[in-house]
C-alpha positions in Angstrom: -27.1 59.1 34.1 -23.6 57.5 35.7 -25.8 55.7 38.4 -27.9 54.3 35.5 -24.7 53.2 33.6 -23.2 51.5 36.7 -26.5 49.9 37.5 -26.5 48.5 33.8 -22.9 47.4 34.1 -23.9 45.6 37.6 -26.6 43.6 35.8 -24.6 42.7 32.8 -21.7 41.3 34.7 -23.4 38.2 36.0 -24.9 37.4 32.6 -21.5 37.8 30.8 -20.1 35.2 33.9 -22.7 33.0 33.0 -22.2 33.3 29.4 -18.6 32.4 29.8 -19.3 29.3 32.3 -21.7 28.1 29.6 -19.0 28.3 26.8 -16.5 26.5 29.2 -18.9 23.9 30.2 -17.8 20.6 29.6 -20.4 18.4 27.3 -18.8 14.9 28.8 -21.5 12.4 29.8 -22.0 8.6 30.3 -25.3 7.1 29.0 -26.6 3.6 29.4 -29.4 2.4 27.4 -30.9 -0.5 25.5 -31.5 -1.1 21.7 -32.9 -4.5 20.4 -31.8 -6.0 23.8 -28.2 -4.7 23.5 -26.8 -3.1 26.5 -24.8 0.0 25.2 -23.0 2.5 27.2 -22.2 5.7 25.2 -19.5 8.2 26.3 -18.4 11.3 25.2 -15.0 13.1 25.7 -15.7 16.9 24.8 -11.8 17.8 24.5 -11.4 15.2 21.7 -14.7 15.4 20.1 -15.0 11.4 20.5 -17.8 9.3 21.3 -17.3 6.0 22.6 -19.6 3.3 22.2 -19.4 -0.2 24.0 -21.7 -3.3 24.0 -21.8 -6.0 26.5 -22.9 -9.3 24.4 -22.5 -12.9 25.1 -19.5 -12.0 27.6 -17.6 -9.8 25.3 -17.2 -6.1 25.1 -17.8 -4.6 21.8 -16.1 -1.1 21.3 -16.5 1.5 18.7 -15.1 5.0 18.5 -16.1 8.0 16.3 -14.7 11.7 16.1 -17.7 13.9 16.1 -18.6 17.3 17.4 -21.0 17.4 20.4 -24.7 16.5 19.0 -26.9 15.1 21.5 -27.0 12.0 23.8 -28.5 8.4 22.9 -27.1 8.5 19.1 -27.8 5.0 18.5 -31.3 4.4 17.2 -30.8 0.8 16.0 -28.5 -2.3 15.9 -27.9 -5.3 13.9 -26.4 -8.5 15.2 -24.3 -11.0 12.6 -22.9 -14.2 13.5 -20.9 -16.8 11.6 -19.0 -19.5 13.7 -16.4 -17.9 15.4 -17.2 -14.6 14.1 -19.8 -12.0 15.7 -20.3 -8.6 14.3 -22.5 -5.8 15.7 -23.4 -2.8 13.7 -24.8 0.3 15.8 -26.7 2.5 13.5 -27.2 6.2 14.1 -28.9 8.9 12.0 -26.5 11.7 13.6 -23.0 10.2 13.1 -21.4 7.7 10.7 -20.8 4.7 12.2 -19.1 1.0 11.6 -19.3 -2.6 12.3 -17.9 -3.9 15.5 -16.5 -7.4 15.4 -15.2 -10.3 17.4 -13.5 -13.2 16.3 -12.0 -16.1 18.4 -12.8 -13.7 21.4 -10.6 -11.0 20.0 -11.6 -7.6 18.5 -10.7 -7.3 14.9 -11.5 -4.7 12.1 -14.6 -5.8 9.8 -12.5 -4.7 6.8 -9.8 -7.5 7.7 -12.6 -10.0 7.6 -13.8 -12.0 4.7 -17.2 -11.5 5.8 -19.6 -9.1 4.1 -22.9 -9.3 4.4 -25.8 -8.1 2.0 -27.8 -4.9 3.6 -25.5 -5.4 6.6 -22.6 -2.9 5.7 -20.8 -2.1 2.5 -17.3 -1.0 2.7 -15.8 1.5 0.2 -13.5 0.1 -2.3 -10.7 2.3 -3.4 -10.7 2.3 -7.4 -7.8 0.5 -9.0 -5.1 2.4 -10.8 -2.2 1.1 -13.0 0.0 4.0 -13.1 3.6 4.0 -12.8 6.0 6.9 -12.0 9.7 6.1 -12.3 9.9 2.8 -10.2 6.7 3.4 -8.3 3.6 1.7 -9.1 0.4 3.5 -8.1 -2.2 0.8 -7.4 -5.3 2.9 -6.3 -7.0 6.5 -7.0 -5.4 8.4 -4.2 -7.1 10.8 -1.9 -3.9 12.0 -0.4 -0.4 13.7 -1.7 2.5 11.4 -0.6 6.1 12.9 -0.5 8.7 10.1 -0.7 12.5 10.4 -0.4 14.5 10.0 -3.5 18.2 10.7 -2.2 18.1 14.5 -3.6 14.8 15.7 -2.3 11.2 14.2 -2.6 8.9 12.7 -5.3 5.4 14.0 -4.8 2.6 11.7 -5.7 -0.7 12.8 -6.4 -3.7 11.2 -7.7 -3.4 13.2 -11.2 0.2 14.0 -11.2 3.4 13.5 -10.1 6.7 15.5 -10.0 10.5 15.2 -8.5 11.2 17.9 -6.0 15.0 18.3 -6.0 16.7 20.1 -3.2 20.1 19.0 -2.8 23.5 18.7 -4.9 24.9 15.9 -2.9 23.3 12.6 -2.8 21.9 11.5 0.8 20.7 7.9 1.1 18.9 8.2 4.3 16.8 10.9 5.1 17.4 10.8 8.9 16.3 14.4 10.3 13.2 15.7 8.5 10.1 15.8 10.4 6.5 16.6 9.6 4.3 19.5 10.8 0.7 19.3 9.3 0.9 19.9 5.7 4.5 20.9 5.8 7.8 18.9 5.5 10.8 20.3 7.2 14.6 19.2 6.2 18.0 20.4 7.1 20.2 21.1 4.3 22.2 18.0 3.7 24.5 19.7 1.2 26.2 20.7 4.5 28.3 18.7 6.8 28.2 18.2 10.6 26.1 21.4 11.2 24.1 23.4 9.1 22.5 26.9 8.9 19.2 26.4 6.5 16.1 24.5 6.7 13.7 23.8 3.8 10.1 23.9 4.1 8.2 21.4 1.5 4.1 22.1 1.2 3.1 18.4 0.9 0.0 19.9 -1.1 1.7 21.9 -3.9 5.4 20.7 -3.6 6.5 24.3 -3.1 9.8 25.0 -1.3 10.4 27.9 1.1 13.6 28.1 3.2 14.6 29.5 6.7 17.8 31.0 6.8 19.5 30.9 10.1 22.0 33.3 11.5 23.5 30.4 13.8 24.3 26.8 13.2 22.4 23.7 14.1 24.2 20.4 14.5 22.9 17.2 13.0 23.0 15.6 16.3 19.4 17.0 16.8 16.3 15.1 17.2 12.3 15.9 17.1 10.2 16.4 19.9 6.9 16.5 18.0 4.3 19.6 17.4 2.3 21.7 19.4 -0.5 23.8 17.8 1.3 23.4 14.3 4.7 24.5 16.0 7.3 21.9 15.4 10.3 21.7 18.1 13.6 20.2 17.9 16.4 19.7 20.4 20.1 20.2 19.4 22.2 17.7 21.6 25.5 19.0 20.7 24.7 22.9 21.3 22.0 22.1 24.1 19.4 24.2 22.5 15.8 23.8 21.8 14.1 25.5 19.0 10.6 25.8 17.7 9.7 26.1 14.2 6.7 27.6 12.4 6.6 26.1 9.1 3.8 28.8 7.7 5.5 31.7 9.0 9.0 30.2 8.0 10.5 31.3 11.6 12.8 29.6 14.1 13.0 30.6 17.7 15.2 29.6 20.7 12.9 28.5 23.7 15.4 27.2 25.7 17.4 29.0 28.3 20.8 28.4 29.7 19.5 25.1 32.1 15.7 24.3 31.0 13.9 23.3 27.9 10.3 22.4 27.7 8.4 19.3 26.6 4.5 18.9 26.0 2.9 15.7 28.0 -0.8 17.3 27.8 0.7 20.4 29.2 3.8 22.1 29.1 6.5 20.9 31.5 9.9 22.5 32.2 12.8 20.0 31.9 16.5 20.2 32.0 18.6 20.3 29.0 20.9 17.5 30.7 18.0 15.2 30.5 16.8 16.4 26.8 20.4 15.4 26.0 20.4 11.8 27.7 16.9 10.9 26.6 15.0 11.5 23.4 12.0 12.8 24.6 8.7 12.9 22.6 5.6 14.9 23.0 2.6 13.4 24.1 -1.1 14.2 23.0 -4.2 12.5 23.9 -5.8 10.8 20.8 -8.9 8.9 20.1 -7.1 6.4 17.8 -3.6 4.9 19.2 -1.8 2.5 16.8 0.7 0.2 17.8 2.8 -2.9 16.0 3.2 -6.1 18.0 4.4 -9.0 16.2 4.3 -7.3 12.7 0.6 -7.0 13.3 -1.2 -3.7 13.5 -3.7 -2.9 16.6 -5.8 0.0 17.5 -6.7 1.2 21.1 -9.3 3.8 21.6 -8.5 6.5 24.1 -9.2 5.3 27.7 -9.4 1.8 26.7 -6.7 -0.9 27.0 -8.7 -3.3 24.5 -6.5 -3.8 21.4 -8.4 -4.2 17.9 -6.6 -5.9 15.0 -6.4 -3.7 12.1 -3.7 -5.7 9.7 -1.6 -9.0 10.1 1.1 -7.7 8.1 2.7 -4.4 8.9 6.5 -3.4 9.1 6.1 0.4 10.0 3.4 2.8 10.6 3.5 5.9 8.5 0.9 8.2 9.3 -2.7 8.2 10.8 -5.6 10.7 10.2 -8.1 9.6 13.0 -9.3 6.3 12.0 -7.6 6.1 8.9 -3.9 4.5 8.7 -1.2 4.2 6.6 1.6 1.6 6.8 3.7 -0.5 5.0 4.8 -4.2 4.4 7.6 -5.4 2.5 7.5 -3.2 -0.7 4.1 -2.0 -0.3 2.5 1.1 1.5 -1.3 0.5 2.6 -4.2 2.4 3.7 -7.1 1.0 5.8 -9.9 2.3 8.0 -13.3 1.0 9.4 -14.9 2.5 6.2 -12.7 1.1 3.5 -11.0 -2.2 2.6 -7.6 -2.5 3.2 -5.6 -1.4 0.1 -2.1 -1.2 -1.0 -2.0 2.1 -2.8 1.8 2.3 -3.7 4.4 -0.3 -4.4 8.0 0.3 -4.6 11.2 -1.9 -4.2 13.2 0.3 -2.2 10.8 0.1 0.6 12.0 -3.3 1.2 15.8 -2.5 2.0 16.0 1.4 2.7 15.2 2.1 6.2 16.0 5.8 5.8 13.4 6.0 2.9 10.7 8.5 4.7 7.4 8.8 3.4 5.1 11.9 4.2 1.3 11.9 3.8 -1.2 14.7 4.0 
């Protein structure tokens, strides 16, 4: 009986190993093919769930990126090309993933929704429904699909599509919200009622507006900075006390992660780094992303993963507020905008204080 069990286990072990190899196998691939005379290169990056398509057409490279789980190769089954003077748009169609037009104007990549160039039966952008609500001094110009927190000197105002509310946290007025940060659907803010050092963090749920607290048995100085997040855990470094902490907003816990000499930073992997370097240089965690947004000369551009080509998204931008993959939020003067390849650029909020209060934080989820 024992020999039979051992024999069965020996047969199972190779099968288990093969199964583990199969699970760990990357689905990355690169494929070249033609659709309606267009030379298409299709790539899949498994670790980002990303499809990347490029088209070589009339000495220009048209690029599109789509976040999607692995489906199958050769996803494009049709293509349409439309040209008008200095504008050419290519719409790669797929029955498996949601795609959008890729456009070039004056030999530069530009978002289709930025062009006054809508063609029947080509591609229809979604339009956000207009709204004429007003809450305090904030005008809500569109039906909102997101929840928005805006600093109000004593806490935040929570702006939702159907209701709004004031979240008062502090007794003392604080003009600039300089030390709060976002971890997923939570905002973490220190106790501004204290001076120089504090021993309490507030955790605000952006979806509900509920407030929880993390009470500390030690002090953190206001001379700290936010390193970034990894797996829904946030990290800060206290420059005065030379300590790095991790914060879990869901569990409402804080832990010391540095020792007497070293802390750690995330650069697509954990790296040990000296506390002296963390003090003298404000490090930021780096995570590979499909959509990477940059501002140049008040213009907003997007660069896809492993591409240096810039796509013009908007010609009027002051600050990038938040992005959810292809959807990006940004401010210009007194307005908050949203844009994506699937919706028309729209100012969703209007608030005078955006013009002059650089410490006016906005969080979106």
